[in-house]
C-alpha positions in Angstrom: 0.2 -0.3 -0.5 1.0 3.4 -0.1 3.3 5.2 2.2 1.0 5.7 5.3 2.1 9.1 5.2 1.2 9.6 1.3 -2.2 12.3 0.2 -4.2 10.3 -2.6 -6.4 12.8 -4.4 -8.7 11.5 -7.3 -9.4 14.7 -9.6 -9.7 16.3 -12.6 -6.8 16.6 -15.6 -5.3 20.3 -15.8 -2.8 21.8 -18.1 -0.1 21.5 -15.7 -0.3 17.4 -16.3 -0.1 17.6 -20.1 3.6 16.8 -19.4 3.3 14.2 -17.4 1.2 12.6 -19.5 3.3 12.2 -22.1 6.2 11.0 -20.3 4.4 8.4 -19.0 2.4 7.2 -22.2 5.2 6.8 -24.1 6.0 3.8 -21.8 6.1 1.1 -24.3 5.1 -0.8 -21.0 3.1 1.2 -19.7 1.0 1.1 -22.9 1.3 -2.9 -23.2 -2.1 -3.4 -21.7 -4.2 -0.5 -22.5 -6.8 0.1 -25.3 -5.7 0.6 -28.6 -7.5 3.9 -28.7 -4.7 5.4 -26.5 -2.3 6.3 -29.1 1.1 5.2 -29.1 3.9 7.4 -29.4 2.1 10.0 -27.1 2.1 13.7 -27.9 1.6 16.4 -26.7 -1.8 17.4 -29.0 -3.1 14.2 -28.0 -2.3 15.0 -23.7 -3.6 18.5 -24.4 -7.1 16.8 -25.6 -6.9 14.4 -23.4 -6.3 17.2 -21.1 -9.2 19.0 -22.5 -12.0 17.0 -23.7 -11.0 13.6 -23.6 -11.1 13.1 -19.6 -14.2 14.5 -19.2 -16.4 12.2 -20.6 -17.7 9.4 -17.9 -16.5 9.4 -14.3 -12.5 10.6 -15.6 -10.2 11.2 -12.6 -6.4 11.9 -12.5 -4.9 10.0 -9.8 -2.6 12.5 -7.8 -0.3 11.4 -5.0 1.6 14.2 -2.7 0.9 17.0 -5.3 2.1 14.0 -8.5 0.2 13.4 -10.7 1.1 8.9 -11.1 -1.8 7.7 -13.1 -5.7 7.7 -14.4 -9.1 6.0 -12.8 -11.9 6.0 -14.3 -14.9 4.9 -15.2 -17.6 5.4 -17.9 -21.6 4.7 -18.0 -23.5 1.8 -20.2 -26.6 2.9 -22.0 -30.3 1.5 -22.8 -30.4 -1.5 -20.1 -26.9 -1.4 -19.2 -27.3 2.6 -17.9 -26.9 0.8 -14.3 -23.4 0.0 -15.2 -20.1 1.1 -15.2 -15.9 0.2 -16.6 -13.5 0.8 -14.9 -10.3 1.4 -16.4 -6.7 2.7 -15.5 -3.7 3.0 -15.6 -0.3 4.5 -13.8 2.7 5.1 -14.8 5.4 2.4 -14.6 7.8 4.4 -11.5 4.3 4.1 -9.2 4.2 0.5 -10.2 3.6 -1.8 -7.2 3.6 0.5 -4.4 -0.4 0.1 -3.6 -1.6 3.6 -6.2 -3.9 1.2 -8.3 -5.9 -0.4 -4.8 -5.9 2.4 -3.0 -7.3 5.1 -6.0 -9.7 2.3 -7.1 -10.8 2.3 -3.9 -11.7 5.7 -3.4 -13.4 5.7 -7.2 -16.0 3.1 -5.7 -16.2 5.4 -2.8 -16.9 8.3 -4.8 -19.7 6.0 -7.2 -21.4 5.2 -4.4 -21.4 8.1 -3.1 -22.6 10.2 -6.4 -24.1 7.5 -9.1 -26.7 5.6 -8.5 -24.3 2.7 -10.6 -25.5 -1.4 -9.0 -22.0 -2.8 -11.0 -18.6 -2.1 -11.6 -17.0 -4.3 -13.9 -13.4 -4.4 -16.1 -12.8 -6.0 -19.2 -8.5 -6.9 -18.5 -6.5 -8.4 -21.4 -4.8 -11.7 -20.9 -1.6 -11.1 -18.9 -2.1 -8.2 -17.2 -2.0 -10.6 -13.6 -1.1 -6.7 -12.1 -5.1 -5.9 -12.5 -5.9 -8.5 -11.5 -4.6 -8.4 -8.7 -5.8 -5.5 -8.1 -9.5 -5.9 -8.7 -9.9 -9.1 -6.4 -8.3 -6.7 -3.9 -11.1 -4.9 -4.2 -13.3 -7.3 -4.3 -14.6 -7.2 -7.6 -15.1 -11.5 -9.2 -14.2 -12.8 -12.8 -17.8 -13.0 -14.8 -15.8 -14.2 -17.7 -13.3 -15.0 -20.6 -13.8 -13.6 -24.1 -11.9 -15.4 -26.0 -9.5 -13.3 -29.3 -11.7 -10.5 -27.5 -9.3 -7.8 -28.1 -7.5 -6.9 -31.2 -4.4 -4.3 -30.7 -1.3 -4.6 -32.9 -2.4 -7.2 -35.4 -2.2 -9.2 -31.8 -5.6 -11.1 -30.8 -5.7 -11.3 -26.6 -8.5 -12.7 -24.8 -10.7 -10.5 -22.6 -11.1 -11.4 -18.5 -14.3 -9.7 -17.2 -14.3 -8.7 -13.4 -16.5 -7.5 -11.5 -18.2 -6.2 -8.2 -22.0 -5.7 -7.6 -23.1 -2.8 -5.7 -25.2 -3.1 -2.3 -27.8 -1.3 -3.7 -31.3 -1.9 -6.0 -31.1 0.0 -9.4 -35.0 2.3 -8.4 -32.8 3.7 -4.9 
């Protein structure tokens, strides 16, 4: 877990994050299990668009520890019959791996979602081989619901997608 004296906050992205976004998202290791909709190489134009527009979609937050951007976390609501579900996603700069930041950020996200939304189900789609993300999800109470064979295509390669979900303790009509 993060240092007990560290202060983690989830906040909107700001222009001061652009340099850090470019640096973190130009790391092949960080990009390895991210959606191909995130460009690689990642440019200043990409980061500017993200700060000004992209991060305004859904419930998207910058993850800051002791005043420093360390990653991103968010939940995107489903539509129509899936309107009470949201897909969770997150990434962290490589220098911030293995320190418990993802688990802490996901815990904070879940708390905020419970307080501010009507969602009853959170889910995540995890690339085959992304053991670190599986561990984070399971530590936060997510349960594996299934596996979709060859569901993800990235860099002309196909990967299985593992589906994890957390059912929040409330009824849809609350």
